[in-house]
C-alpha positions in Angstrom: 54.0 30.2 -104.9 52.9 30.5 -108.9 54.6 33.5 -111.0 51.3 35.3 -112.4 51.4 38.2 -115.0 48.1 39.9 -114.2 48.8 39.9 -110.7 50.2 43.1 -108.9 53.1 41.4 -107.1 53.5 38.7 -109.7 52.5 35.9 -107.5 49.6 33.6 -106.5 49.0 31.3 -104.0 49.6 27.7 -105.1 46.3 25.7 -104.9 47.7 22.2 -104.8 49.3 23.6 -101.5 46.1 21.6 -99.6 45.9 18.6 -101.6 49.7 18.1 -100.7 48.8 18.2 -97.0 46.0 15.7 -97.3 48.7 13.4 -99.2 51.4 14.0 -96.5 48.8 13.2 -93.6 47.9 9.9 -95.5 51.4 8.8 -96.1 52.0 9.7 -92.1 49.3 7.7 -91.5 49.9 4.8 -93.2 53.4 5.1 -91.7 51.9 5.1 -88.3 49.8 2.0 -89.1 52.3 -0.2 -90.8 54.7 0.6 -88.4 52.4 -0.2 -84.8 50.5 -3.4 -86.6 51.3 -6.2 -88.6 48.7 -4.7 -91.7 49.9 -7.6 -94.2 48.2 -10.1 -91.3 45.2 -8.9 -90.8 45.2 -7.9 -94.6 45.9 -11.9 -95.5 43.4 -12.7 -92.7 40.4 -11.3 -94.1 41.8 -12.8 -97.8 41.1 -16.1 -96.1 38.2 -16.0 -94.4 36.3 -14.5 -97.4 37.5 -17.0 -99.5 36.5 -19.5 -97.1 33.2 -17.8 -96.6 32.3 -17.9 -100.0 33.2 -21.5 -101.1 31.4 -25.0 -100.7 30.4 -26.1 -97.0 32.9 -29.2 -95.7 30.1 -31.2 -94.2 32.3 -33.8 -92.4 33.9 -32.1 -89.7 37.2 -34.3 -89.4 38.0 -34.3 -93.2 41.0 -32.8 -94.7 41.2 -29.4 -96.6 43.7 -27.9 -98.5 44.8 -24.4 -99.2 47.7 -24.3 -101.5 50.7 -21.4 -101.0 53.8 -20.6 -102.6 57.1 -19.1 -100.7 57.7 -15.8 -101.4 60.3 -12.7 -100.9 58.0 -12.2 -97.8 58.4 -15.8 -96.4 62.3 -16.3 -96.3 65.2 -16.4 -94.5 68.8 -17.7 -96.3 66.7 -18.5 -99.0 64.2 -20.7 -97.6 60.7 -20.5 -96.0 61.2 -18.8 -92.4 60.7 -21.5 -89.4 57.8 -18.9 -87.9 56.3 -18.5 -91.2 55.0 -22.0 -90.9 53.3 -21.3 -87.9 52.2 -18.5 -89.4 50.4 -20.3 -92.6 48.6 -22.8 -90.1 47.1 -19.7 -88.6 45.5 -19.2 -92.3 44.6 -22.4 -92.5 42.8 -22.8 -89.2 40.6 -19.8 -90.1 39.7 -21.7 -93.4 39.2 -25.1 -92.3 36.9 -23.9 -89.0 34.4 -21.7 -91.4 33.7 -24.3 -94.0 33.0 -27.2 -91.8 31.1 -24.9 -89.4 33.0 -25.2 -86.2 32.9 -21.4 -86.2 29.5 -21.0 -86.7 28.9 -23.3 -83.7 31.5 -21.4 -81.2 29.0 -18.5 -81.7 25.5 -20.5 -81.4 27.2 -21.7 -78.2 28.6 -18.4 -76.9 31.6 -20.1 -76.9 35.1 -19.3 -77.9 38.5 -21.6 -78.4 42.2 -20.7 -78.3 45.6 -21.9 -79.0 46.5 -24.5 -76.5 50.1 -25.8 -77.3 51.3 -26.6 -80.8 54.4 -28.4 -81.8 56.5 -28.6 -85.6 58.8 -31.3 -87.1 61.0 -29.5 -89.9 61.8 -32.5 -92.5 62.7 -30.3 -95.5 63.4 -26.6 -96.2 60.6 -24.9 -98.8 62.8 -22.7 -101.1 62.1 -19.4 -102.6 59.4 -20.0 -105.3 58.4 -23.4 -104.5 54.8 -24.3 -104.4 53.1 -26.6 -101.3 50.3 -28.0 -100.0 48.8 -26.9 -96.7 46.5 -29.4 -95.4 44.5 -29.3 -92.4 42.1 -31.7 -89.8 41.2 -32.3 -87.1 42.5 -35.9 -85.8 40.8 -36.3 -82.6 39.4 -34.2 -79.2 39.1 -34.1 -75.4 36.8 -32.9 -72.8 38.7 -29.5 -73.5 40.5 -29.3 -76.9 40.8 -30.3 -80.2 43.6 -31.6 -81.8 44.9 -31.0 -85.4 47.4 -31.9 -87.7 48.6 -29.7 -90.3 51.0 -31.0 -93.4 53.4 -28.9 -95.8 53.3 -30.9 -98.4 55.9 -29.7 -101.5 53.8 -29.7 -105.0 57.5 -30.3 -106.6 57.7 -33.8 -105.2 55.1 -34.4 -103.0 57.3 -34.5 -100.0 55.8 -33.8 -96.6 58.3 -30.6 -95.7 56.9 -30.1 -91.8 54.0 -31.4 -90.1 52.4 -29.5 -86.8 50.4 -30.7 -84.2 48.1 -28.0 -82.6 46.1 -28.0 -79.2 42.7 -26.1 -79.4 41.3 -25.1 -76.4 37.4 -24.6 -76.5 36.6 -21.9 -73.8 33.2 -22.1 -72.1 32.3 -25.1 -73.9 33.6 -28.5 -75.1 34.0 -30.1 -78.3 31.9 -32.9 -77.5 29.1 -30.2 -77.7 30.3 -28.5 -80.7 30.6 -31.4 -82.1 26.9 -32.5 -80.9 26.1 -29.4 -82.6 27.1 -29.9 -85.4 25.8 -33.2 -86.1 22.9 -33.0 -84.3 23.6 -36.2 -81.8 26.9 -37.1 -80.2 29.7 -38.4 -81.5 32.3 -40.8 -80.4 36.2 -39.0 -80.4 38.6 -41.2 -82.4 41.2 -42.2 -81.0 44.6 -40.7 -80.2 47.5 -42.2 -83.1 50.1 -43.3 -80.6 52.5 -40.1 -82.1 50.3 -37.3 -80.6 49.2 -39.3 -77.6 53.4 -39.1 -77.1 52.7 -35.6 -77.4 49.8 -35.0 -75.5 51.6 -37.0 -72.3 54.2 -34.3 -73.0 51.7 -31.5 -72.3 50.1 -33.0 -69.5 53.4 -33.9 -67.7 54.9 -30.3 -68.5 51.8 -28.5 -67.2 52.2 -30.7 -63.6 56.0 -29.6 -63.6 55.1 -25.9 -64.0 51.9 -26.3 -61.7 54.5 -27.9 -58.8 57.0 -25.4 -59.7 54.7 -22.3 -59.0 53.1 -23.9 -55.5 50.3 -23.9 -58.0 50.1 -28.0 -56.8 50.2 -27.6 -53.1 47.6 -24.7 -53.3 44.5 -27.1 -55.0 46.0 -30.0 -52.2 
């Protein structure tokens, strides 16, 4: 309430009360939003997608693409980059990769989609707070069901590969071969699997077989 000398009671209602309620409601909505959703993830993803959309397309589907980053206070535990943050950054790098090389566009044209089927990451040296890095991503090869990617974190301080990740990107309702044929307008032979990648693929197959046997699916399929 505000005192007004000409008002009989000496008081008038505060004209700011309705505006204050709107501010409080907005703050409450933001609190609920940030409490229930990883808002920063979606904002970052939107920025990465928009940036890649307006960048020059990369016509070589298997060409390496690079995103730059720096370790901030949001990324750290014990003054170095949190293990889970590496995987999060790899997500964003794949968004950019698939937009610029046309894979996302091919997926839409073929009515297909993709999911991460497996990942493995090796940490070689910690990226410390404030340290810059390059995240280099490329499609290494593919089979009938999935693309296989390599993503490397390279320190801009000394050029060391601080972490390297392999990702199996499974294709749903289509195949990597059809996607490559759509993009290149011809059939494309897949590159040979590097030895270390082939060992990991063998591990995935063995693990899947063991889990199927454990759950009884192997006997049911026979």
